[in-house]
C-alpha positions, 0 to 999 in steps of 0.5 A, a space after each residue: 934710776 940710780 947707779 950702783 954707787 948711788 945704791 951704796 950711798 943710800 943703803 950701804 949694808 944692803 948693797 954690800 950683801 947684794 954685791 957679795 951674792 953677785 961676786 960669790 958666783 961667776 954666772 947669773 940669770 938675766 931677764 930681757 924682753 923679746 921683740 914681741 914682749 915675751 921674757 927671755 932668760 940668759 946667762 950672764 956675768 956681772 962686773 962692778 966697775 967704778 960707780 956702776 954695775 955692768 954686763 957684757 955680751 958677745 956681739 949680736 947676742 939675743 940678750 944684747 939685741 933685746 936690751 938695745 931695743 928695750 933696756 928693761 931688765 931683771 937680774 937674778 944672782 946665782 941661787 947656789 945651793 938649797 941653803 940660800 946662804 947669803 941670800 937670793 939677790 935680784 936687781 931690776 932697772 934699765 940697761 944702757 949700752 956703752 957706745 962712746 970709745 972712751 967709755 968702752 976703753 975704760 970698761 975694757 981696762 977694768 976687765 980681768 982679761 982682754 975681750 977676744 972680739 966684738 962685744 956689747 957692754 951695758 951699764 945697769 941703772 937700778 930701779 929696784 934691788 931686793 935680797 931674800 934671806 932665810 932666818 932661823 931655818 924657816 922664816 924669810 927676811 926680804 929687804 928691798 930698796 928703790 932710789 930715794 927711799 929707805 930700805 924696807 924689810 918684810 919678814 914672812 913665815 
């Protein structure tokens, strides 16, 4: 697993493009695992705080309970419009809940507004990142990264 900062150091161009996708829209799609193993998809917002990609959740929300039980996740950027301008970003890995009061205080200090009540906050440790872009109107460029590996690029027609 790697932090967002690790990703930036290993694949700065790809990290910048993926970050731009997540910052271009407020809402994204998070996939978690239900108690029985079936997938659950939920809306979520992301924050880039220090070295980390983070998500928050209302206290007791199903996505938070899923992540507490099994931290595996997949996060899909808002697909925006049909042009896929800027690409289609996906991140997967393991979510780790912040529980230390100092970590939670640092997280809150970086948020644009005060948290209105109890909440969960998770650091997203990265196992894989991918960005799919349309080239020349009908070709796909898929760039992917895993910790400690070079960026791989695949073109499809």
